[in-house]
C-alpha positions as CSV (number, residue, x, y, z in Angstrom):
1,X,242.8,55.0,-5.4
2,X,241.9,58.1,-3.4
3,X,245.0,60.1,-2.2
4,X,243.7,62.3,0.6
5,X,245.3,65.8,0.7
6,X,247.9,64.7,-1.8
7,X,247.9,68.0,-3.6
8,X,247.4,70.2,-0.5
9,X,251.0,71.4,-0.1
10,X,250.9,72.6,-3.7
11,X,247.4,74.0,-3.7
12,X,248.3,77.7,-3.8
13,X,250.8,77.2,-6.6
14,X,248.3,75.0,-8.6
15,X,245.6,77.7,-8.2
16,X,248.0,80.4,-9.3
17,X,249.0,78.4,-12.4
18,X,245.3,77.8,-13.2
19,X,244.9,81.6,-13.1
20,X,247.6,82.1,-15.7
21,X,246.2,79.3,-17.9
22,X,242.7,80.7,-18.0
23,X,244.0,84.2,-18.7
24,X,245.2,82.8,-22.0
25,X,242.4,80.2,-22.5
26,X,239.3,81.4,-20.6
27,X,236.8,79.0,-19.0
28,X,233.8,78.3,-21.2
29,X,230.7,76.1,-21.0
30,X,231.0,73.8,-24.0
31,X,228.1,72.4,-26.0
32,X,227.6,68.6,-26.3
33,X,227.0,67.0,-29.7
34,X,223.3,66.8,-28.7
35,X,223.1,70.6,-28.3
36,X,223.2,70.8,-24.5
37,X,225.3,73.4,-22.8
38,X,227.4,71.8,-20.0
39,X,226.9,73.2,-16.5
40,X,230.7,72.9,-15.9
41,X,233.0,75.5,-17.3
42,X,236.2,74.2,-18.9
43,X,239.7,75.1,-20.1
44,X,242.7,73.0,-21.0
45,X,246.5,73.1,-20.9
46,X,249.1,70.9,-22.5
47,X,249.8,69.8,-26.1
48,X,246.1,68.6,-26.4
49,X,242.9,69.9,-25.0
50,X,239.5,68.1,-24.7
51,X,236.7,69.8,-26.6
52,X,233.1,69.1,-27.4
53,X,230.7,70.7,-29.9
54,X,228.1,69.7,-32.5
55,X,230.9,67.7,-34.3
56,X,231.5,65.5,-31.3
57,X,234.0,64.9,-28.4
58,X,237.7,65.0,-29.3
59,X,241.2,66.3,-28.4
60,X,242.5,69.3,-30.3
61,X,245.9,70.9,-30.3
62,X,244.5,74.5,-30.3
63,X,241.7,76.3,-28.5
64,X,238.7,76.5,-30.9
65,X,237.8,80.0,-29.6
66,X,241.2,81.6,-30.2
67,X,242.8,79.3,-32.7
68,X,246.0,79.4,-30.5
69,X,247.7,76.4,-29.0
70,X,246.5,75.5,-25.5
71,X,248.8,76.9,-22.7
72,X,251.7,74.6,-21.8
73,X,251.4,72.1,-19.0
74,X,253.3,73.6,-16.0
75,X,256.2,71.5,-14.6
76,X,254.4,71.4,-11.3
77,X,251.3,69.8,-12.9
78,X,253.5,67.2,-14.7
79,X,255.3,66.3,-11.5
80,X,252.1,66.1,-9.4
81,X,250.4,63.9,-12.0
82,X,253.4,61.6,-12.2
83,X,253.8,61.3,-8.4
84,X,250.1,60.6,-7.9
85,X,250.1,57.9,-10.7
86,X,253.1,56.3,-9.2
87,X,251.4,56.1,-5.8
88,X,248.7,53.9,-7.6
89,X,251.4,51.8,-9.3
90,X,251.2,53.5,-12.7
91,X,254.8,54.4,-13.3
92,X,256.1,56.6,-16.0
93,X,252.8,58.5,-16.5
94,X,253.4,61.6,-18.6
95,X,250.1,63.3,-19.5
96,X,249.7,65.3,-22.7
97,X,246.4,66.8,-21.7
98,X,245.0,68.6,-18.6
99,X,241.3,69.4,-18.6
100,X,240.5,72.0,-16.0
101,X,236.8,72.0,-14.9
102,X,235.2,74.8,-12.8
103,X,232.1,73.7,-10.9
104,X,230.1,76.6,-9.5
105,X,227.3,75.7,-7.0
106,X,224.7,73.5,-8.8
107,X,227.1,72.4,-11.5
108,X,227.5,68.6,-12.0
109,X,228.9,66.0,-14.3
110,X,226.7,63.1,-15.3
111,X,228.0,59.6,-15.4
112,X,230.3,59.1,-18.4
113,X,233.4,57.2,-19.5
114,X,236.7,58.8,-20.5
115,X,237.1,57.1,-23.8
116,X,238.4,59.7,-26.3
117,X,242.0,58.7,-25.5
118,X,244.0,56.3,-27.7
119,X,245.7,54.2,-24.9
120,X,243.5,52.9,-22.2
121,X,246.5,51.4,-20.4
122,X,247.3,54.9,-19.1
123,X,245.5,56.1,-15.9
124,X,243.4,59.1,-15.2
125,X,244.7,61.4,-12.4
126,X,242.1,63.8,-11.0
127,X,242.9,66.7,-8.6
128,X,240.3,68.5,-6.5
129,X,240.6,72.1,-5.2
130,X,238.1,74.3,-3.5
131,X,234.5,73.4,-2.6
132,X,233.9,69.7,-1.6
133,X,232.1,67.4,-4.0
134,X,230.8,63.9,-4.2
135,X,232.6,61.8,-6.8
136,X,230.5,59.0,-8.3
137,X,232.5,55.9,-9.3
138,X,230.4,53.3,-11.1
139,X,230.8,50.2,-13.1
140,X,231.5,49.3,-16.7
141,X,227.9,49.9,-17.6
142,X,226.0,53.2,-17.0
143,X,223.3,51.3,-15.1
144,X,225.7,49.8,-12.6
145,X,225.5,51.2,-9.1
146,X,228.0,54.0,-8.3
147,X,229.9,54.5,-5.1
148,X,229.7,58.0,-3.6
149,X,233.2,59.2,-2.6
150,X,233.4,62.6,-0.8
151,X,236.3,64.7,-2.1
152,X,237.8,67.8,-0.4
153,X,240.4,70.4,-1.2
154,X,243.7,68.8,-2.1
155,X,242.4,65.2,-2.7
156,X,243.6,63.3,-5.8
157,X,241.9,60.3,-7.4
158,X,243.7,57.9,-9.7
159,X,242.1,55.1,-11.6
160,X,243.2,52.8,-14.4
161,X,243.9,49.3,-15.4
162,X,240.7,47.2,-15.4
163,X,238.9,50.2,-13.8
164,X,240.0,52.7,-16.5
165,X,236.6,52.7,-18.4
166,X,234.4,52.8,-15.3
167,X,231.6,55.3,-15.5
168,X,232.1,58.3,-13.2
169,X,230.6,61.7,-12.5
170,X,230.1,64.4,-9.9
171,X,227.0,65.2,-8.0
172,X,225.8,68.9,-8.0
173,X,228.3,71.0,-6.0
174,X,226.7,72.6,-2.9
175,X,226.8,76.4,-2.1
176,X,229.8,77.5,-0.2
177,X,233.0,79.5,-0.3
178,X,236.6,78.2,0.0
179,X,239.3,80.6,1.4
180,X,241.6,80.0,-1.6
181,X,239.4,79.1,-4.5
182,X,236.2,81.0,-3.7
183,X,232.7,79.9,-4.5
184,X,233.6,77.0,-6.8
185,X,235.4,73.7,-7.1
186,X,238.3,73.3,-9.5
187,X,239.1,69.9,-10.9
188,X,242.2,69.1,-13.0
189,X,242.1,65.9,-14.9
190,X,245.3,64.6,-16.3
191,X,245.3,62.2,-19.3
192,X,247.5,60.7,-21.9
193,X,245.4,61.4,-24.9
194,X,247.8,60.4,-27.7
């Protein structure tokens, strides 16, 4: 379900909270197990954070760069994620992980499944801020055709149930500048990891 402008009223507060989070856990371009550096820069907040390195994809309770716990999930984030999930008929969603992705122009995310979580009955809630992007929403096989869904500042996407393991990604973000966020797209992805 695409919830157009759902996060718009809270965009400035979300952006300010992201600034505080990345002051403690700076954005970094992680390396995949295959040795590739991701084009998207990442940080996390919440009890668990998603990380990738030569050892694989996983959730970790602390930032591997600092050894410190990830910054806590702000109350605003928890409320927004729960309200968006409820709009898509996923009641009682309480995420324990928020992956924050920063897409500079040219950055992209290839088709992938979110499958490092323990409970696939829980949805994914994805919040977009800043530059527009094209979200790819495919099928249950990587080779299935993917719908192209344009996303703009404040849009929220929720998927789960039989669609929870669909392949998804983001086309390369185009050049531009957003009055609040600047020359990038921020994406907050809320998950129940454990």
